[in-house]
MITIDREN-431179 format. One record per residue (C-alpha): residue number from 1; residue in three letters; x, y, z. Coordinates in nm, 2 decimals. Each point is the difference from the previous one (the first is absolute). Example, Ala and Ser with C-alpha at 12.3 -4.5 7.8 and 13.67 -1.06 7.14 Angstrom:
2
1,ALA,1.23,-0.45,0.78 $
2,SER,0.14,0.34,-0.07 $
//
This chain:
291
1,MET,-3.59,1.70,-10.90 $
2,ARG,0.05,0.35,0.13 $
3,TYR,-0.38,0.03,0.04 $
4,PHE,-0.01,-0.32,0.20 $
5,LEU,0.29,0.11,0.22 $
6,GLY,-0.16,0.34,0.05 $
7,LEU,-0.32,-0.17,0.11 $
8,SER,0.19,-0.23,0.23 $
9,VAL,0.17,0.30,0.17 $
10,LEU,-0.33,0.18,0.04 $
11,ALA,-0.15,-0.31,0.15 $
12,VAL,0.28,-0.04,0.25 $
13,ILE,-0.03,0.37,0.10 $
14,ALA,-0.38,-0.04,0.04 $
15,LEU,0.05,-0.30,0.22 $
16,GLU,0.26,0.18,0.21 $
17,VAL,-0.22,0.31,0.04 $
18,GLY,-0.30,-0.22,0.08 $
19,ALA,0.18,-0.21,0.26 $
20,ARG,0.12,0.31,0.18 $
21,LEU,-0.34,0.18,-0.02 $
22,LEU,-0.16,-0.32,0.15 $
23,GLY,0.24,0.01,0.29 $
24,ALA,0.15,-0.34,-0.08 $
25,VAL,0.34,0.10,0.12 $
26,ASP,-0.11,0.23,0.28 $
27,PHE,0.13,-0.22,0.28 $
28,PRO,0.24,0.05,0.29 $
29,ILE,0.38,-0.03,-0.05 $
30,TYR,0.24,-0.15,0.25 $
31,ASP,0.33,0.08,0.17 $
32,ALA,0.23,-0.30,0.02 $
33,ASP,0.30,-0.09,0.21 $
34,ASN,0.17,-0.29,0.18 $
35,VAL,-0.15,0.07,0.34 $
36,VAL,-0.38,0.02,-0.04 $
37,GLY,0.00,-0.15,-0.36 $
38,TYR,-0.25,0.24,-0.14 $
39,VAL,-0.26,0.25,0.13 $
40,PRO,-0.25,0.24,-0.16 $
41,ALA,0.19,0.32,-0.08 $
42,PRO,-0.11,0.29,0.21 $
43,ASN,-0.22,0.29,-0.10 $
44,GLN,-0.20,-0.13,-0.30 $
45,SER,-0.36,-0.06,-0.09 $
46,GLY,-0.21,-0.10,-0.30 $
47,SER,-0.30,-0.19,-0.13 $
48,PHE,0.06,-0.34,-0.17 $
49,LEU,-0.24,-0.03,-0.29 $
50,ASN,-0.15,0.33,0.10 $
51,ARG,-0.20,-0.17,0.27 $
52,ASN,0.22,-0.16,0.27 $
53,ASP,0.16,0.30,0.17 $
54,TRP,0.31,-0.05,0.21 $
55,VAL,0.23,0.21,0.21 $
56,VAL,0.34,-0.03,0.18 $
57,ASN,0.11,0.25,0.26 $
58,ASP,0.34,0.13,0.09 $
59,ARG,0.10,-0.33,0.18 $
60,GLY,-0.12,-0.24,-0.27 $
61,MET,-0.33,-0.07,0.19 $
62,GLY,-0.32,-0.05,-0.19 $
63,VAL,-0.18,0.31,0.14 $
64,ALA,-0.01,0.36,-0.11 $
65,GLN,0.08,0.15,0.34 $
66,PRO,0.37,0.07,0.06 $
67,TRP,0.15,-0.20,0.28 $
68,GLN,-0.01,0.16,0.34 $
69,ASP,0.02,-0.13,0.35 $
70,GLY,-0.35,0.01,0.15 $
71,PRO,-0.16,-0.08,0.33 $
72,ASP,-0.12,-0.35,-0.11 $
73,ASP,0.17,-0.14,-0.30 $
74,VAL,-0.07,-0.34,-0.15 $
75,LEU,0.27,-0.13,-0.23 $
76,LEU,-0.14,-0.26,-0.24 $
77,VAL,0.26,-0.22,-0.16 $
78,GLY,-0.02,-0.27,-0.26 $
79,ASP,0.03,-0.11,-0.36 $
80,SER,-0.26,0.03,-0.28 $
81,ILE,-0.28,-0.08,0.24 $
82,VAL,0.07,0.34,0.15 $
83,TRP,0.12,0.17,-0.32 $
84,CYS,-0.28,-0.16,-0.21 $
85,GLY,0.13,0.13,-0.33 $
86,ASN,-0.12,0.16,-0.33 $
87,SER,-0.33,-0.19,0.00 $
88,TYR,-0.13,0.18,0.30 $
89,ALA,-0.11,0.36,0.05 $
90,LEU,0.15,0.18,0.29 $
91,ARG,-0.32,-0.02,0.21 $
92,ASP,0.00,-0.38,-0.04 $
93,ARG,0.36,-0.06,0.13 $
94,LEU,0.06,-0.14,0.34 $
95,GLY,0.16,0.31,0.16 $
96,PRO,-0.28,0.25,-0.10 $
97,ARG,-0.26,-0.26,0.09 $
98,VAL,0.14,-0.04,0.36 $
99,GLN,0.01,0.38,0.03 $
100,GLU,-0.36,0.01,-0.11 $
101,ALA,-0.10,-0.26,0.26 $
102,LEU,0.17,0.21,0.27 $
103,GLU,-0.18,0.33,-0.08 $
104,GLY,-0.03,0.22,0.30 $
105,GLU,0.24,-0.20,0.22 $
106,GLY,0.31,0.23,-0.04 $
107,LYS,0.22,-0.27,-0.15 $
108,THR,0.21,0.05,-0.32 $
109,VAL,0.08,-0.30,-0.22 $
110,TRP,0.33,0.00,-0.18 $
111,PRO,0.02,-0.29,-0.25 $
112,ILE,0.35,-0.10,-0.13 $
113,SER,0.01,-0.29,-0.24 $
114,ALA,0.10,-0.13,-0.34 $
115,GLY,-0.10,-0.30,-0.20 $
116,SER,0.20,-0.32,0.09 $
117,TRP,0.17,0.15,0.30 $
118,ALA,0.11,-0.27,0.25 $
119,VAL,0.06,0.04,0.37 $
120,VAL,0.36,0.10,-0.05 $
121,ASN,-0.10,0.27,-0.25 $
122,GLU,-0.25,0.14,0.25 $
123,ALA,0.25,-0.02,0.29 $
124,ASN,0.27,0.17,-0.20 $
125,TRP,-0.23,0.29,-0.10 $
126,LEU,-0.10,0.05,0.36 $
127,GLU,0.36,0.00,0.12 $
128,ALA,0.09,0.24,-0.27 $
129,ASN,-0.28,0.23,0.10 $
130,ARG,0.03,-0.03,0.38 $
131,ASP,-0.16,0.34,0.06 $
132,VAL,-0.32,-0.14,-0.14 $
133,LEU,0.03,-0.32,0.20 $
134,GLU,0.07,0.17,0.32 $
135,ALA,-0.30,0.24,-0.05 $
136,ALA,-0.25,-0.28,-0.04 $
137,GLU,-0.25,-0.07,0.28 $
138,THR,-0.11,-0.32,-0.18 $
139,LEU,0.19,-0.21,-0.25 $
140,VAL,-0.22,-0.23,-0.22 $
141,PHE,0.15,-0.27,-0.23 $
142,VAL,-0.20,-0.20,-0.26 $
143,PHE,0.19,-0.31,-0.09 $
144,ASN,-0.08,-0.29,-0.24 $
145,SER,0.18,-0.33,-0.05 $
146,ALA,0.23,0.14,-0.27 $
147,ASP,0.15,0.26,0.24 $
148,PHE,0.22,-0.21,0.22 $
149,ASP,0.29,-0.09,-0.22 $
150,ALA,0.26,0.20,-0.19 $
151,PRO,-0.04,0.37,-0.06 $
152,SER,-0.11,0.13,-0.34 $
153,SER,0.24,0.20,-0.21 $
154,TRP,-0.09,0.23,-0.29 $
155,GLN,0.00,-0.20,-0.32 $
156,SER,-0.22,0.14,-0.28 $
157,PRO,-0.13,0.33,-0.13 $
158,LEU,-0.31,-0.19,-0.10 $
159,THR,-0.10,-0.07,0.36 $
160,HIS,0.17,0.28,0.19 $
161,PRO,0.08,0.28,-0.26 $
162,ARG,0.27,0.25,0.11 $
163,ALA,-0.10,0.25,-0.26 $
164,HIS,-0.30,0.06,-0.23 $
165,PRO,0.05,-0.17,-0.33 $
166,LEU,0.11,0.21,-0.30 $
167,SER,-0.24,-0.20,-0.21 $
168,ALA,-0.34,-0.11,0.14 $
169,VAL,-0.06,-0.23,-0.29 $
170,LEU,0.34,-0.18,0.04 $
171,TYR,-0.05,-0.03,0.37 $
172,LEU,-0.35,-0.14,-0.03 $
173,ALA,0.11,-0.25,-0.27 $
174,GLN,0.28,-0.13,0.22 $
175,LYS,-0.22,-0.02,0.31 $
176,ARG,-0.32,-0.15,-0.16 $
177,LEU,0.12,-0.18,-0.31 $
178,ILE,0.37,-0.08,-0.01 $
179,ARG,0.05,-0.05,0.37 $
180,PRO,0.38,-0.04,-0.01 $
181,GLU,0.18,-0.19,0.27 $
182,ALA,0.13,0.24,0.27 $
183,ALA,0.38,0.06,-0.01 $
184,PRO,0.20,-0.09,0.31 $
185,THR,0.00,0.27,0.27 $
186,PRO,0.30,0.23,-0.03 $
187,ALA,0.26,-0.08,0.27 $
188,ASP,-0.03,0.35,0.15 $
189,LEU,-0.38,-0.05,0.05 $
190,GLN,0.01,-0.34,0.16 $
191,VAL,-0.14,0.00,0.35 $
192,PRO,0.21,-0.22,0.22 $
193,ARG,-0.16,-0.29,0.17 $
194,ARG,-0.07,0.04,0.37 $
195,ASP,-0.17,-0.20,0.27 $
196,PRO,-0.36,0.12,-0.03 $
197,VAL,-0.09,-0.10,0.36 $
198,ALA,0.29,0.20,0.14 $
199,ALA,-0.08,0.29,-0.24 $
200,LEU,-0.36,0.02,0.12 $
201,ALA,0.11,-0.04,0.36 $
202,ASP,0.24,0.29,-0.03 $
203,VAL,-0.28,0.22,-0.14 $
204,VAL,-0.24,-0.08,0.27 $
205,ALA,0.27,0.06,0.26 $
206,GLY,0.06,0.35,-0.15 $
207,CYS,-0.37,0.10,0.03 $
208,ASP,-0.16,0.11,0.32 $
209,CYS,-0.34,-0.08,-0.13 $
210,ASP,-0.27,-0.26,-0.03 $
211,VAL,0.08,-0.25,-0.27 $
212,GLN,-0.26,-0.20,-0.19 $
213,VAL,0.05,-0.27,-0.26 $
214,TRP,-0.28,-0.11,-0.24 $
215,LEU,0.06,-0.34,-0.18 $
216,TYR,-0.17,0.02,-0.34 $
217,PRO,-0.08,-0.33,-0.18 $
218,THR,0.00,-0.04,-0.38 $
219,ARG,-0.33,-0.12,-0.15 $
220,ALA,0.14,-0.36,-0.02 $
221,GLU,0.11,0.01,0.36 $
222,LEU,-0.34,0.13,0.11 $
223,ALA,-0.16,-0.30,-0.18 $
224,ASP,0.24,-0.25,0.15 $
225,PRO,0.08,0.05,0.37 $
226,ASP,0.28,-0.26,-0.01 $
227,ALA,0.18,0.20,-0.27 $
228,ALA,-0.05,0.32,0.20 $
229,PHE,0.14,-0.16,0.31 $
230,THR,0.31,-0.12,-0.19 $
231,ALA,0.07,0.31,-0.20 $
232,LEU,-0.13,0.28,0.21 $
233,GLU,-0.02,-0.11,0.36 $
234,ALA,0.32,-0.21,-0.01 $
235,GLY,0.17,0.27,-0.19 $
236,PHE,-0.07,0.26,0.26 $
237,ALA,0.06,-0.24,0.30 $
238,PRO,0.37,0.10,0.05 $
239,PHE,-0.10,0.36,0.00 $
240,ALA,-0.28,-0.06,0.26 $
241,GLU,0.24,-0.20,0.22 $
242,ALA,0.27,0.28,-0.02 $
243,LEU,-0.24,0.29,0.06 $
244,GLY,-0.23,-0.17,0.26 $
245,ASP,-0.25,0.24,0.16 $
246,ARG,0.17,0.30,-0.15 $
247,ILE,-0.24,-0.03,-0.29 $
248,ALA,-0.38,-0.05,-0.03 $
249,LEU,-0.07,-0.26,-0.27 $
250,TYR,-0.31,0.00,-0.22 $
251,ARG,-0.11,-0.23,-0.28 $
252,VAL,-0.18,0.15,-0.30 $
253,GLY,-0.16,-0.33,-0.07 $
254,GLN,-0.18,0.02,0.33 $
255,ILE,-0.16,0.34,-0.07 $
256,PRO,-0.38,-0.06,0.00 $
257,GLY,-0.12,0.00,-0.36 $
258,TRP,0.34,-0.05,-0.16 $
259,ARG,-0.04,-0.24,-0.30 $
260,ALA,0.13,-0.10,-0.33 $
261,ALA,-0.22,0.25,-0.19 $
262,LEU,0.20,0.28,0.16 $
263,TYR,0.31,-0.08,-0.22 $
264,ARG,0.04,0.16,-0.34 $
265,ASP,0.28,-0.25,-0.09 $
266,PRO,0.19,-0.27,0.19 $
267,ILE,0.11,0.24,0.27 $
268,HIS,-0.12,0.36,-0.03 $
269,PRO,-0.33,0.11,0.16 $
270,THR,-0.28,0.16,-0.19 $
271,PRO,-0.09,0.36,0.11 $
272,GLU,-0.27,-0.16,0.22 $
273,GLY,0.26,-0.23,0.15 $
274,THR,0.24,0.29,0.06 $
275,ALA,-0.28,0.19,0.18 $
276,LEU,-0.08,-0.30,0.22 $
277,LEU,0.37,-0.05,0.09 $
278,ALA,0.03,0.37,0.07 $
279,ARG,-0.29,0.00,0.24 $
280,ALA,0.14,-0.30,0.19 $
281,ILE,0.34,0.17,0.03 $
282,ALA,-0.16,0.32,0.12 $
283,ALA,-0.21,-0.18,0.25 $
284,ALA,0.31,-0.17,0.15 $
285,LEU,0.20,0.31,0.05 $
286,PRO,0.05,0.13,0.35 $
287,ARG,-0.21,0.30,0.08 $
288,GLY,0.17,0.31,0.12 $
289,ALA,0.35,0.12,-0.06 $
290,GLN,0.28,-0.16,0.18 $
291,PRO,0.15,0.19,0.30 $
//
């Protein structure tokens, strides 16, 4: 019996060491509050599974360069379409891809995002970081049909961990095998509901900049234009009416070459899709810094 227990302990230790050496828990951690909900914690970097490198700067943005006000700043805002996540290497994420497409043009791309952010989460972050908002020459939003409702609040360490796990084995077992139901969000981390149209309008009013919105369809919406109109176009219609010609509106589904094969799952793009979207965003940006 003791022999069996000893072997079991050694096996668990070996699994723990192996998981850590493989980079299975080398992922970003998050700060959480009742304003933004959650955001990547500042000043961290790593390499998930020892191949998908990632970095977060001093303002929670997915780039290595510390935030600074430059002559032609592009603030790229969104949810997991911008953030991309652990399955992507840094070079394949939307922000770095847009920066690559702008090589030699003197623009700096600052991506701020988190998975499952809604319009209100994004607006709240921008209002809480008004120096960043006011410094932008161009503000670019990427929205999908799930973004127009209630804000997201922090809910689970399995989706948005606030600290690295003490045990990699236990964490991976919970995330991949057990998959427990998330507990209710603590009251002090619940982001209050807010009119998303008014929230976005307030942000746009507070930015002396060009504002672009890209409407991003799910794979199902791309295949069914009627579904896309109902979920995506109709969902954004109140925003378009409120903002009028203050924004330039673009549709990802109308990018030449955009197709179902560019999705790695029902919503997220493949690296090839991210690159195509990045080139389209870069091509639509105004040339030359704002006066």
